[in-house]
Biopython code that builds the backbone (N, CA, C, O; Angstrom):
import numpy as np
from Bio.PDB.StructureBuilder import StructureBuilder

atoms = [
    (1, "UNK", "N", (-8.165, -7.045, 4.064)),
    (1, "UNK", "CA", (-6.939, -7.599, 4.576)),
    (1, "UNK", "C", (-5.883, -6.490, 4.635)),
    (1, "UNK", "O", (-5.785, -5.661, 3.731)),
    (2, "UNK", "N", (-5.120, -6.493, 5.682)),
    (2, "UNK", "CA", (-3.978, -5.601, 5.821)),
    (2, "UNK", "C", (-2.757, -6.460, 6.077)),
    (2, "UNK", "O", (-2.790, -7.374, 6.901)),
    (3, "UNK", "N", (-1.679, -6.163, 5.368)),
    (3, "UNK", "CA", (-0.420, -6.859, 5.617)),
    (3, "UNK", "C", (0.595, -5.795, 6.037)),
    (3, "UNK", "O", (0.947, -4.912, 5.254)),
    (4, "UNK", "N", (1.050, -5.893, 7.261)),
    (4, "UNK", "CA", (2.040, -4.954, 7.786)),
    (4, "UNK", "C", (3.414, -5.296, 7.244)),
    (4, "UNK", "O", (3.701, -6.455, 6.944)),
    (5, "UNK", "N", (4.271, -4.276, 7.119)),
    (5, "UNK", "CA", (5.593, -4.495, 6.535)),
    (5, "UNK", "C", (6.394, -5.555, 7.279)),
    (5, "UNK", "O", (7.201, -6.259, 6.671)),
    (6, "UNK", "N", (6.181, -5.678, 8.582)),
    (6, "UNK", "CA", (6.913, -6.695, 9.345)),
    (6, "UNK", "C", (6.422, -8.110, 9.049)),
    (6, "UNK", "O", (7.055, -9.087, 9.450)),
    (7, "UNK", "N", (5.283, -8.220, 8.341)),
    (7, "UNK", "CA", (4.737, -9.533, 7.989)),
    (7, "UNK", "C", (4.923, -9.872, 6.517)),
    (7, "UNK", "O", (4.404, -10.884, 6.045)),
    (8, "UNK", "N", (5.655, -9.041, 5.790)),
    (8, "UNK", "CA", (5.895, -9.292, 4.377)),
    (8, "UNK", "C", (6.997, -10.336, 4.232)),
    (8, "UNK", "O", (8.057, -10.230, 4.849)),
    (9, "UNK", "N", (6.733, -11.327, 3.422)),
    (9, "UNK", "CA", (7.734, -12.365, 3.140)),
    (9, "UNK", "C", (8.826, -11.764, 2.263)),
    (9, "UNK", "O", (8.537, -11.107, 1.262)),
    (10, "UNK", "N", (10.076, -11.990, 2.640)),
    (10, "UNK", "CA", (11.210, -11.537, 1.840)),
    (10, "UNK", "C", (11.928, -12.772, 1.314)),
    (10, "UNK", "O", (12.390, -13.615, 2.083)),
    (11, "UNK", "N", (12.012, -12.861, -0.001)),
    (11, "UNK", "CA", (12.716, -13.973, -0.647)),
    (11, "UNK", "C", (14.040, -13.470, -1.188)),
    (11, "UNK", "O", (14.078, -12.485, -1.925)),
    (12, "UNK", "N", (15.114, -14.130, -0.831)),
    (12, "UNK", "CA", (16.421, -13.832, -1.415)),
    (12, "UNK", "C", (16.649, -14.827, -2.535)),
    (12, "UNK", "O", (16.674, -16.036, -2.306)),
    (13, "UNK", "N", (16.816, -14.318, -3.745)),
    (13, "UNK", "CA", (17.006, -15.173, -4.910)),
    (13, "UNK", "C", (18.400, -14.919, -5.469)),
    (13, "UNK", "O", (18.747, -13.788, -5.810)),
    (14, "UNK", "N", (19.188, -15.972, -5.558)),
    (14, "UNK", "CA", (20.517, -15.887, -6.145)),
    (14, "UNK", "C", (20.408, -16.184, -7.630)),
    (14, "UNK", "O", (19.790, -17.170, -8.033)),
    (15, "UNK", "N", (21.009, -15.331, -8.435)),
    (15, "UNK", "CA", (21.003, -15.473, -9.898)),
    (15, "UNK", "C", (19.573, -15.509, -10.449)),
    (15, "UNK", "O", (19.217, -16.408, -11.211)),
    (16, "UNK", "N", (18.760, -14.523, -10.056)),
    (16, "UNK", "CA", (17.363, -14.443, -10.521)),
    (16, "UNK", "C", (17.325, -14.416, -12.048)),
    (16, "UNK", "O", (17.949, -13.563, -12.679)),
    (17, "UNK", "N", (16.601, -15.339, -12.623)),
    (17, "UNK", "CA", (16.496, -15.481, -14.082)),
    (17, "UNK", "C", (17.892, -15.513, -14.728)),
    (17, "UNK", "O", (18.106, -14.931, -15.791)),
    (18, "UNK", "N", (18.816, -16.187, -14.081)),
    (18, "UNK", "CA", (20.216, -16.306, -14.535)),
    (18, "UNK", "C", (20.961, -14.969, -14.516)),
    (18, "UNK", "O", (21.911, -14.765, -15.271)),
    (19, "UNK", "N", (20.516, -14.067, -13.644)),
    (19, "UNK", "CA", (21.196, -12.789, -13.473)),
    (19, "UNK", "C", (22.374, -12.910, -12.522)),
    (19, "UNK", "O", (22.794, -14.011, -12.164)),
    (20, "UNK", "N", (22.903, -11.752, -12.115)),
    (20, "UNK", "CA", (24.079, -11.693, -11.248)),
    (20, "UNK", "C", (23.666, -11.434, -9.795)),
    (20, "UNK", "O", (22.714, -10.700, -9.532)),
    (21, "UNK", "N", (24.385, -12.039, -8.870)),
    (21, "UNK", "CA", (24.235, -11.735, -7.450)),
    (21, "UNK", "C", (22.899, -12.130, -6.857)),
    (21, "UNK", "O", (22.221, -13.038, -7.338)),
    (22, "UNK", "N", (22.539, -11.416, -5.789)),
    (22, "UNK", "CA", (21.297, -11.684, -5.067)),
    (22, "UNK", "C", (20.284, -10.570, -5.339)),
    (22, "UNK", "O", (20.647, -9.406, -5.509)),
    (23, "UNK", "N", (19.021, -10.951, -5.374)),
    (23, "UNK", "CA", (17.905, -10.023, -5.511)),
    (23, "UNK", "C", (16.927, -10.363, -4.393)),
    (23, "UNK", "O", (16.703, -11.535, -4.092)),
    (24, "UNK", "N", (16.346, -9.333, -3.779)),
    (24, "UNK", "CA", (15.437, -9.513, -2.642)),
    (24, "UNK", "C", (14.023, -9.106, -3.047)),
    (24, "UNK", "O", (13.778, -7.960, -3.425)),
    (25, "UNK", "N", (13.097, -10.062, -2.961)),
    (25, "UNK", "CA", (11.699, -9.839, -3.303)),
    (25, "UNK", "C", (10.888, -9.713, -2.014)),
    (25, "UNK", "O", (10.821, -10.658, -1.228)),
    (26, "UNK", "N", (10.282, -8.570, -1.801)),
    (26, "UNK", "CA", (9.392, -8.328, -0.664)),
    (26, "UNK", "C", (7.975, -8.557, -1.190)),
    (26, "UNK", "O", (7.378, -7.668, -1.796)),
    (27, "UNK", "N", (7.451, -9.748, -0.955)),
    (27, "UNK", "CA", (6.193, -10.188, -1.571)),
    (27, "UNK", "C", (4.987, -9.678, -0.791)),
    (27, "UNK", "O", (4.606, -10.244, 0.234)),
    (28, "UNK", "N", (4.397, -8.602, -1.294)),
    (28, "UNK", "CA", (3.206, -8.045, -0.641)),
    (28, "UNK", "C", (1.977, -8.913, -0.872)),
    (28, "UNK", "O", (1.120, -9.038, 0.003)),
    (29, "UNK", "N", (1.899, -9.507, -2.050)),
    (29, "UNK", "CA", (0.779, -10.378, -2.386)),
    (29, "UNK", "C", (1.355, -11.727, -2.770)),
    (29, "UNK", "O", (2.215, -11.810, -3.647)),
    (30, "UNK", "N", (0.890, -12.782, -2.121)),
    (30, "UNK", "CA", (1.377, -14.127, -2.416)),
    (30, "UNK", "C", (0.591, -14.705, -3.592)),
    (30, "UNK", "O", (-0.577, -14.363, -3.772)),
    (31, "UNK", "N", (1.206, -15.569, -4.392)),
    (31, "UNK", "CA", (0.511, -16.116, -5.564)),
    (31, "UNK", "C", (-0.845, -16.738, -5.224)),
    (31, "UNK", "O", (-1.808, -16.579, -5.974)),
    (32, "UNK", "N", (-0.919, -17.439, -4.104)),
    (32, "UNK", "CA", (-2.188, -18.087, -3.736)),
    (32, "UNK", "C", (-3.259, -17.079, -3.325)),
    (32, "UNK", "O", (-4.431, -17.440, -3.220)),
    (33, "UNK", "N", (-2.883, -15.840, -3.093)),
    (33, "UNK", "CA", (-3.847, -14.789, -2.743)),
    (33, "UNK", "C", (-4.333, -14.023, -3.971)),
    (33, "UNK", "O", (-5.247, -13.204, -3.865)),
    (34, "UNK", "N", (-3.740, -14.276, -5.122)),
    (34, "UNK", "CA", (-4.045, -13.504, -6.331)),
    (34, "UNK", "C", (-5.207, -14.058, -7.135)),
    (34, "UNK", "O", (-5.473, -13.573, -8.235)),
    (35, "UNK", "N", (-5.896, -15.043, -6.627)),
    (35, "UNK", "CA", (-7.089, -15.613, -7.271)),
    (35, "UNK", "C", (-6.833, -15.989, -8.732)),
    (35, "UNK", "O", (-7.690, -15.791, -9.593)),
    (36, "UNK", "N", (-5.645, -16.534, -9.000)),
    (36, "UNK", "CA", (-5.259, -17.002, -10.337)),
    (36, "UNK", "C", (-5.153, -15.881, -11.370)),
    (36, "UNK", "O", (-5.138, -16.154, -12.570)),
    (37, "UNK", "N", (-5.079, -14.626, -10.924)),
    (37, "UNK", "CA", (-4.952, -13.490, -11.846)),
    (37, "UNK", "C", (-3.501, -13.101, -12.079)),
    (37, "UNK", "O", (-3.201, -12.407, -13.050)),
    (38, "UNK", "N", (-2.599, -13.530, -11.215)),
    (38, "UNK", "CA", (-1.199, -13.178, -11.349)),
    (38, "UNK", "C", (-0.379, -13.928, -10.318)),
    (38, "UNK", "O", (-0.899, -14.761, -9.576)),
    (39, "UNK", "N", (0.939, -13.614, -10.282)),
    (39, "UNK", "CA", (1.783, -14.347, -9.344)),
    (39, "UNK", "C", (2.791, -13.489, -8.598)),
    (39, "UNK", "O", (3.401, -13.969, -7.642)),
    (40, "UNK", "N", (2.991, -12.224, -9.000)),
    (40, "UNK", "CA", (3.955, -11.378, -8.302)),
    (40, "UNK", "C", (3.393, -9.972, -8.138)),
    (40, "UNK", "O", (2.922, -9.362, -9.098)),
    (41, "UNK", "N", (3.450, -9.472, -6.920)),
    (41, "UNK", "CA", (3.280, -8.058, -6.599)),
    (41, "UNK", "C", (4.266, -7.818, -5.474)),
    (41, "UNK", "O", (3.969, -8.077, -4.308)),
    (42, "UNK", "N", (5.449, -7.316, -5.831)),
    (42, "UNK", "CA", (6.559, -7.273, -4.891)),
    (42, "UNK", "C", (7.358, -5.981, -5.026)),
    (42, "UNK", "O", (7.446, -5.384, -6.099)),
    (43, "UNK", "N", (7.936, -5.573, -3.896)),
    (43, "UNK", "CA", (9.020, -4.594, -3.936)),
    (43, "UNK", "C", (10.276, -5.416, -4.157)),
    (43, "UNK", "O", (10.518, -6.395, -3.451)),
    (44, "UNK", "N", (11.078, -5.015, -5.138)),
    (44, "UNK", "CA", (12.277, -5.758, -5.486)),
    (44, "UNK", "C", (13.485, -4.867, -5.203)),
    (44, "UNK", "O", (13.549, -3.727, -5.664)),
    (45, "UNK", "N", (14.432, -5.396, -4.446)),
    (45, "UNK", "CA", (15.659, -4.674, -4.139)),
    (45, "UNK", "C", (16.810, -5.408, -4.830)),
    (45, "UNK", "O", (17.094, -6.575, -4.557)),
    (46, "UNK", "N", (17.463, -4.665, -5.743)),
    (46, "UNK", "CA", (18.585, -5.213, -6.502)),
    (46, "UNK", "C", (19.833, -4.450, -6.063)),
    (46, "UNK", "O", (20.017, -3.297, -6.452)),
    (47, "UNK", "N", (20.694, -5.080, -5.258)),
    (47, "UNK", "CA", (21.907, -4.393, -4.802)),
    (47, "UNK", "C", (22.862, -4.081, -5.958)),
    (47, "UNK", "O", (22.765, -4.663, -7.039)),
    (48, "UNK", "N", (23.781, -3.153, -5.705)),
    (48, "UNK", "CA", (24.813, -2.830, -6.695)),
    (48, "UNK", "C", (25.515, -4.115, -7.128)),
    (48, "UNK", "O", (25.857, -4.955, -6.296)),
    (49, "UNK", "N", (25.727, -4.260, -8.431)),
    (49, "UNK", "CA", (26.396, -5.434, -8.975)),
    (49, "UNK", "C", (25.484, -6.607, -9.259)),
    (49, "UNK", "O", (25.943, -7.636, -9.755)),
    (50, "UNK", "N", (24.185, -6.477, -8.952)),
    (50, "UNK", "CA", (23.243, -7.584, -9.156)),
    (50, "UNK", "C", (22.257, -7.263, -10.269)),
    (50, "UNK", "O", (22.138, -6.118, -10.703)),
    (51, "UNK", "N", (21.546, -8.304, -10.726)),
    (51, "UNK", "CA", (20.594, -8.126, -11.829)),
    (51, "UNK", "C", (19.532, -9.223, -11.815)),
    (51, "UNK", "O", (19.674, -10.255, -11.160)),
    (52, "UNK", "N", (18.466, -8.955, -12.561)),
    (52, "UNK", "CA", (17.495, -9.976, -12.955)),
    (52, "UNK", "C", (17.803, -10.239, -14.423)),
    (52, "UNK", "O", (17.729, -9.328, -15.247)),
    (53, "UNK", "N", (18.148, -11.477, -14.751)),
    (53, "UNK", "CA", (18.583, -11.809, -16.099)),
    (53, "UNK", "C", (17.495, -11.653, -17.148)),
    (53, "UNK", "O", (16.306, -11.563, -16.842)),
    (54, "UNK", "N", (17.940, -11.624, -18.383)),
    (54, "UNK", "CA", (17.061, -11.496, -19.549)),
    (54, "UNK", "C", (16.182, -12.736, -19.637)),
    (54, "UNK", "O", (16.685, -13.859, -19.674)),
    (55, "UNK", "N", (14.864, -12.532, -19.670)),
    (55, "UNK", "CA", (13.930, -13.662, -19.653)),
    (55, "UNK", "C", (12.656, -13.306, -20.408)),
    (55, "UNK", "O", (12.368, -12.137, -20.664)),
    (56, "UNK", "N", (11.907, -14.339, -20.755)),
    (56, "UNK", "CA", (10.673, -14.181, -21.514)),
    (56, "UNK", "C", (9.463, -14.446, -20.626)),
    (56, "UNK", "O", (9.519, -15.258, -19.702)),
    (57, "UNK", "N", (8.371, -13.748, -20.921)),
    (57, "UNK", "CA", (7.091, -13.989, -20.255)),
    (57, "UNK", "C", (6.139, -14.645, -21.242)),
    (57, "UNK", "O", (5.895, -14.120, -22.329)),
    (58, "UNK", "N", (5.606, -15.787, -20.858)),
    (58, "UNK", "CA", (4.656, -16.538, -21.672)),
    (58, "UNK", "C", (3.361, -16.677, -20.875)),
    (58, "UNK", "O", (3.374, -17.184, -19.753)),
    (59, "UNK", "N", (2.256, -16.234, -21.444)),
    (59, "UNK", "CA", (0.956, -16.334, -20.778)),
    (59, "UNK", "C", (0.769, -15.309, -19.672)),
    (59, "UNK", "O", (-0.165, -15.408, -18.877)),
    (60, "UNK", "N", (1.656, -14.326, -19.621)),
    (60, "UNK", "CA", (1.606, -13.304, -18.577)),
    (60, "UNK", "C", (2.350, -12.072, -19.064)),
    (60, "UNK", "O", (3.048, -12.119, -20.076)),
    (61, "UNK", "N", (2.200, -10.970, -18.340)),
    (61, "UNK", "CA", (2.972, -9.764, -18.620)),
    (61, "UNK", "C", (3.515, -9.227, -17.308)),
    (61, "UNK", "O", (2.976, -9.512, -16.238)),
    (62, "UNK", "N", (4.605, -8.433, -17.399)),
    (62, "UNK", "CA", (5.220, -7.893, -16.199)),
    (62, "UNK", "C", (5.484, -6.406, -16.365)),
    (62, "UNK", "O", (5.878, -5.942, -17.435)),
    (63, "UNK", "N", (5.257, -5.669, -15.284)),
    (63, "UNK", "CA", (5.599, -4.249, -15.223)),
    (63, "UNK", "C", (6.619, -4.043, -14.115)),
    (63, "UNK", "O", (6.481, -4.588, -13.020)),
    (64, "UNK", "N", (7.650, -3.246, -14.412)),
    (64, "UNK", "CA", (8.597, -2.749, -13.416)),
    (64, "UNK", "C", (8.320, -1.258, -13.248)),
    (64, "UNK", "O", (8.175, -0.546, -14.241)),
    (65, "UNK", "N", (8.245, -0.775, -12.011)),
    (65, "UNK", "CA", (8.139, 0.650, -11.725)),
    (65, "UNK", "C", (9.275, 0.999, -10.775)),
    (65, "UNK", "O", (9.337, 0.473, -9.664)),
    (66, "UNK", "N", (10.172, 1.882, -11.200)),
    (66, "UNK", "CA", (11.371, 2.186, -10.419)),
    (66, "UNK", "C", (11.055, 3.204, -9.331)),
    (66, "UNK", "O", (10.505, 4.273, -9.596)),
    (67, "UNK", "N", (11.419, 2.846, -8.090)),
    (67, "UNK", "CA", (11.246, 3.730, -6.936)),
    (67, "UNK", "C", (12.528, 4.473, -6.589)),
    (67, "UNK", "O", (12.496, 5.670, -6.300)),
    (68, "UNK", "N", (13.670, 3.759, -6.616)),
    (68, "UNK", "CA", (14.967, 4.327, -6.225)),
    (68, "UNK", "C", (16.057, 3.712, -7.079)),
    (68, "UNK", "O", (15.941, 2.576, -7.539)),
    (69, "UNK", "N", (17.125, 4.483, -7.285)),
    (69, "UNK", "CA", (18.302, 3.965, -7.955)),
    (69, "UNK", "C", (18.250, 4.134, -9.459)),
    (69, "UNK", "O", (17.396, 4.834, -10.002)),
    (70, "UNK", "N", (19.195, 3.470, -10.119)),
    (70, "UNK", "CA", (19.331, 3.554, -11.567)),
    (70, "UNK", "C", (19.457, 2.142, -12.116)),
    (70, "UNK", "O", (20.293, 1.361, -11.662)),
    (71, "UNK", "N", (18.622, 1.822, -13.094)),
    (71, "UNK", "CA", (18.670, 0.504, -13.702)),
    (71, "UNK", "C", (19.027, 0.571, -15.166)),
    (71, "UNK", "O", (18.737, 1.552, -15.850)),
    (72, "UNK", "N", (19.660, -0.482, -15.640)),
    (72, "UNK", "CA", (19.925, -0.636, -17.060)),
    (72, "UNK", "C", (19.017, -1.759, -17.544)),
    (72, "UNK", "O", (19.191, -2.921, -17.174)),
    (73, "UNK", "N", (18.048, -1.395, -18.374)),
    (73, "UNK", "CA", (17.003, -2.310, -18.821)),
    (73, "UNK", "C", (17.310, -2.809, -20.221)),
    (73, "UNK", "O", (17.633, -2.025, -21.114)),
    (74, "UNK", "N", (17.208, -4.117, -20.407)),
    (74, "UNK", "CA", (17.194, -4.686, -21.754)),
    (74, "UNK", "C", (15.759, -5.077, -22.028)),
    (74, "UNK", "O", (15.200, -5.940, -21.351)),
    (75, "UNK", "N", (15.163, -4.441, -23.024)),
    (75, "UNK", "CA", (13.754, -4.634, -23.394)),
    (75, "UNK", "C", (13.739, -5.070, -24.858)),
    (75, "UNK", "O", (13.858, -4.239, -25.758)),
    (76, "UNK", "N", (13.592, -6.374, -25.093)),
    (76, "UNK", "CA", (13.745, -6.882, -26.449)),
    (76, "UNK", "C", (15.181, -6.655, -26.887)),
    (76, "UNK", "O", (16.112, -7.137, -26.242)),
    (77, "UNK", "N", (15.365, -5.931, -27.972)),
    (77, "UNK", "CA", (16.712, -5.629, -28.474)),
    (77, "UNK", "C", (17.220, -4.270, -27.997)),
    (77, "UNK", "O", (18.371, -3.917, -28.251)),
    (78, "UNK", "N", (16.377, -3.509, -27.312)),
    (78, "UNK", "CA", (16.752, -2.169, -26.854)),
    (78, "UNK", "C", (17.350, -2.212, -25.452)),
    (78, "UNK", "O", (16.938, -3.014, -24.615)),
    (79, "UNK", "N", (18.328, -1.339, -25.206)),
    (79, "UNK", "CA", (18.921, -1.165, -23.882)),
    (79, "UNK", "C", (18.752, 0.300, -23.517)),
    (79, "UNK", "O", (19.121, 1.186, -24.289)),
    (80, "UNK", "N", (18.188, 0.557, -22.327)),
    (80, "UNK", "CA", (17.933, 1.927, -21.897)),
    (80, "UNK", "C", (18.071, 2.034, -20.387)),
    (80, "UNK", "O", (17.952, 1.040, -19.671)),
    (81, "UNK", "N", (18.321, 3.238, -19.912)),
    (81, "UNK", "CA", (18.425, 3.495, -18.478)),
    (81, "UNK", "C", (17.032, 3.781, -17.914)),
    (81, "UNK", "O", (16.233, 4.483, -18.533)),
    (82, "UNK", "N", (16.757, 3.232, -16.743)),
    (82, "UNK", "CA", (15.524, 3.537, -16.014)),
    (82, "UNK", "C", (15.889, 4.238, -14.718)),
    (82, "UNK", "O", (16.846, 3.862, -14.041)),
    (83, "UNK", "N", (15.118, 5.256, -14.383)),
    (83, "UNK", "CA", (15.315, 6.056, -13.178)),
    (83, "UNK", "C", (14.012, 6.114, -12.397)),
    (83, "UNK", "O", (12.975, 5.691, -12.908)),
    (84, "UNK", "N", (14.039, 6.635, -11.154)),
    (84, "UNK", "CA", (12.808, 6.719, -10.370)),
    (84, "UNK", "C", (11.674, 7.388, -11.152)),
    (84, "UNK", "O", (11.848, 8.441, -11.767)),
    (85, "UNK", "N", (10.521, 6.744, -11.105)),
    (85, "UNK", "CA", (9.345, 7.219, -11.821)),
    (85, "UNK", "C", (9.173, 6.598, -13.189)),
    (85, "UNK", "O", (8.120, 6.763, -13.804)),
    (86, "UNK", "N", (10.190, 5.876, -13.695)),
    (86, "UNK", "CA", (10.093, 5.207, -14.999)),
    (86, "UNK", "C", (9.462, 3.830, -14.834)),
    (86, "UNK", "O", (9.576, 3.195, -13.785)),
    (87, "UNK", "N", (8.790, 3.381, -15.903)),
    (87, "UNK", "CA", (8.125, 2.082, -15.898)),
    (87, "UNK", "C", (8.485, 1.335, -17.173)),
    (87, "UNK", "O", (8.658, 1.939, -18.232)),
    (88, "UNK", "N", (8.597, 0.024, -17.062)),
    (88, "UNK", "CA", (8.773, -0.863, -18.210)),
    (88, "UNK", "C", (7.651, -1.871, -18.192)),
    (88, "UNK", "O", (7.351, -2.457, -17.151)),
    (89, "UNK", "N", (7.021, -2.079, -19.347)),
    (89, "UNK", "CA", (6.007, -3.107, -19.493)),
    (89, "UNK", "C", (6.531, -4.146, -20.469)),
    (89, "UNK", "O", (6.887, -3.823, -21.602)),
    (90, "UNK", "N", (6.577, -5.389, -20.026)),
    (90, "UNK", "CA", (7.004, -6.510, -20.854)),
    (90, "UNK", "C", (5.753, -7.328, -21.193)),
    (90, "UNK", "O", (5.269, -8.093, -20.358)),
    (91, "UNK", "N", (5.224, -7.168, -22.425)),
    (91, "UNK", "CA", (4.005, -7.883, -22.796)),
    (91, "UNK", "C", (4.207, -9.394, -22.918)),
    (91, "UNK", "O", (5.336, -9.880, -22.992)),
    (92, "UNK", "N", (3.118, -10.107, -22.938)),
    (92, "UNK", "CA", (3.108, -11.549, -23.150)),
    (92, "UNK", "C", (3.925, -11.888, -24.404)),
    (92, "UNK", "O", (3.707, -11.314, -25.470)),
    (93, "UNK", "N", (4.862, -12.824, -24.261)),
    (93, "UNK", "CA", (5.690, -13.268, -25.367)),
    (93, "UNK", "C", (6.984, -12.499, -25.532)),
    (93, "UNK", "O", (7.843, -12.894, -26.320)),
    (94, "UNK", "N", (7.137, -11.399, -24.795)),
    (94, "UNK", "CA", (8.322, -10.550, -24.932)),
    (94, "UNK", "C", (9.379, -10.894, -23.885)),
    (94, "UNK", "O", (9.133, -11.658, -22.952)),
    (95, "UNK", "N", (10.571, -10.302, -24.069)),
    (95, "UNK", "CA", (11.728, -10.526, -23.201)),
    (95, "UNK", "C", (12.150, -9.219, -22.542)),
    (95, "UNK", "O", (12.002, -8.144, -23.123)),
    (96, "UNK", "N", (12.685, -9.323, -21.308)),
    (96, "UNK", "CA", (13.328, -8.187, -20.652)),
    (96, "UNK", "C", (14.225, -8.677, -19.533)),
    (96, "UNK", "O", (14.162, -9.839, -19.133)),
    (97, "UNK", "N", (15.062, -7.777, -19.030)),
    (97, "UNK", "CA", (15.926, -8.026, -17.883)),
    (97, "UNK", "C", (16.435, -6.682, -17.399)),
    (97, "UNK", "O", (16.442, -5.713, -18.158)),
    (98, "UNK", "N", (16.861, -6.611, -16.148)),
    (98, "UNK", "CA", (17.312, -5.336, -15.594)),
    (98, "UNK", "C", (18.480, -5.566, -14.656)),
    (98, "UNK", "O", (18.527, -6.554, -13.923)),
    (99, "UNK", "N", (19.425, -4.633, -14.691)),
    (99, "UNK", "CA", (20.550, -4.705, -13.764)),
    (99, "UNK", "C", (20.719, -3.370, -13.063)),
    (99, "UNK", "O", (20.341, -2.321, -13.584)),
    (100, "UNK", "N", (21.287, -3.431, -11.890)),
    (100, "UNK", "CA", (21.589, -2.223, -11.138)),
    (100, "UNK", "C", (22.752, -1.531, -11.835)),
    (100, "UNK", "O", (23.830, -2.107, -11.981)),
    (101, "UNK", "N", (22.526, -0.287, -12.267)),
    (101, "UNK", "CA", (23.551, 0.464, -12.982)),
    (101, "UNK", "C", (24.173, 1.540, -12.099)),
    (101, "UNK", "O", (24.876, 2.418, -12.599)),
    (102, "UNK", "N", (23.923, 1.480, -10.794)),
    (102, "UNK", "CA", (24.444, 2.484, -9.879)),
    (102, "UNK", "C", (25.239, 1.856, -8.747)),
    (102, "UNK", "O", (25.574, 0.672, -8.782)),
    (103, "UNK", "N", (25.534, 2.669, -7.744)),
    (103, "UNK", "CA", (26.294, 2.171, -6.593)),
    (103, "UNK", "C", (25.448, 2.108, -5.324)),
    (103, "UNK", "O", (25.973, 1.860, -4.239)),
    (104, "UNK", "N", (24.130, 2.334, -5.457)),
    (104, "UNK", "CA", (23.180, 2.142, -4.361)),
    (104, "UNK", "C", (22.130, 1.140, -4.825)),
    (104, "UNK", "O", (22.089, 0.785, -6.003)),
    (105, "UNK", "N", (21.287, 0.684, -3.914)),
    (105, "UNK", "CA", (20.239, -0.276, -4.285)),
    (105, "UNK", "C", (19.337, 0.282, -5.377)),
    (105, "UNK", "O", (18.991, 1.463, -5.374)),
    (106, "UNK", "N", (18.964, -0.588, -6.311)),
    (106, "UNK", "CA", (17.892, -0.321, -7.269)),
    (106, "UNK", "C", (16.640, -0.923, -6.655)),
    (106, "UNK", "O", (16.605, -2.122, -6.378)),
    (107, "UNK", "N", (15.612, -0.109, -6.437)),
    (107, "UNK", "CA", (14.377, -0.565, -5.801)),
    (107, "UNK", "C", (13.235, -0.338, -6.784)),
    (107, "UNK", "O", (13.064, 0.764, -7.305)),
    (108, "UNK", "N", (12.468, -1.373, -7.032)),
    (108, "UNK", "CA", (11.344, -1.255, -7.963)),
    (108, "UNK", "C", (10.165, -2.073, -7.488)),
    (108, "UNK", "O", (10.296, -2.947, -6.631)),
    (109, "UNK", "N", (9.021, -1.778, -8.053)),
    (109, "UNK", "CA", (7.832, -2.600, -7.854)),
    (109, "UNK", "C", (7.718, -3.489, -9.079)),
    (109, "UNK", "O", (7.835, -3.013, -10.208)),
    (110, "UNK", "N", (7.491, -4.771, -8.865)),
    (110, "UNK", "CA", (7.271, -5.712, -9.959)),
    (110, "UNK", "C", (5.868, -6.286, -9.821)),
    (110, "UNK", "O", (5.444, -6.692, -8.739)),
    (111, "UNK", "N", (5.163, -6.308, -10.940)),
    (111, "UNK", "CA", (3.812, -6.856, -10.986)),
    (111, "UNK", "C", (3.741, -7.803, -12.170)),
    (111, "UNK", "O", (3.969, -7.398, -13.310)),
    (112, "UNK", "N", (3.422, -9.078, -11.902)),
    (112, "UNK", "CA", (3.217, -10.051, -12.979)),
    (112, "UNK", "C", (1.771, -10.517, -12.910)),
    (112, "UNK", "O", (1.308, -11.059, -11.906)),
    (113, "UNK", "N", (1.070, -10.281, -14.032)),
    (113, "UNK", "CA", (-0.337, -10.660, -14.152)),
    (113, "UNK", "C", (-0.497, -11.644, -15.288)),
    (113, "UNK", "O", (0.258, -11.610, -16.259)),
    (114, "UNK", "N", (-1.473, -12.516, -15.171)),
    (114, "UNK", "CA", (-1.752, -13.472, -16.246)),
    (114, "UNK", "C", (-2.387, -12.760, -17.432)),
    (114, "UNK", "O", (-3.209, -11.859, -17.268)),
    (115, "UNK", "N", (-1.989, -13.182, -18.632)),
    (115, "UNK", "CA", (-2.605, -12.654, -19.845)),
    (115, "UNK", "C", (-3.964, -13.305, -20.012)),
    (115, "UNK", "O", (-4.068, -14.532, -20.033)),
    (116, "UNK", "N", (-4.993, -12.506, -20.131)),
    (116, "UNK", "CA", (-6.345, -13.039, -20.302)),
    (116, "UNK", "C", (-6.712, -13.022, -21.767)),
    (116, "UNK", "O", (-6.435, -12.044, -22.461)),
    (117, "UNK", "N", (-7.326, -14.082, -22.251)),
    (117, "UNK", "CA", (-7.757, -14.128, -23.645)),
    (117, "UNK", "C", (-9.001, -13.279, -23.827)),
    (117, "UNK", "O", (-9.917, -13.278, -23.004)),
    (118, "UNK", "N", (-8.997, -12.543, -24.963)),
    (118, "UNK", "CA", (-10.088, -11.709, -25.440)),
    (118, "UNK", "C", (-10.901, -11.112, -24.415)),
    (118, "UNK", "O", (-11.849, -10.390, -24.721)),
]
sb = StructureBuilder()
sb.init_structure("model")
sb.init_model(0)
sb.init_chain("A")
sb.init_seg("    ")
for serial, (resi, resn, name, xyz) in enumerate(atoms, 1):
    if name == "N":
        sb.init_residue(resn, " ", resi, " ")
    sb.init_atom(name, np.array(xyz, "f"), 0.0, 1.0, " ", f" {name:<3s}", serial, name[0])
structure = sb.get_structure()
């Protein structure tokens, strides 16, 4: 299967996970195409002043990989800056959230996969 960029679904989410502003999810893989292994494989664009709120993952884990911009990540109790080439992994049961800490778009890849037992 090939999905061309002009055929990628773009979802605009206001207050994603109770965050600020709008976040744009470019969904390369739809949940129904993931064969029950996960639910998100998306390019995420977080404009200046916007964020994905602090949230928990249960029964799944999420990775953020930063492509462009500067993010301020809350990972559990830690707060750190993420830059292009940095990755955050939020394991099953853990919390995280990210906000745009710059004046240009924060662009990242988000991958959410189901946690498999043993």
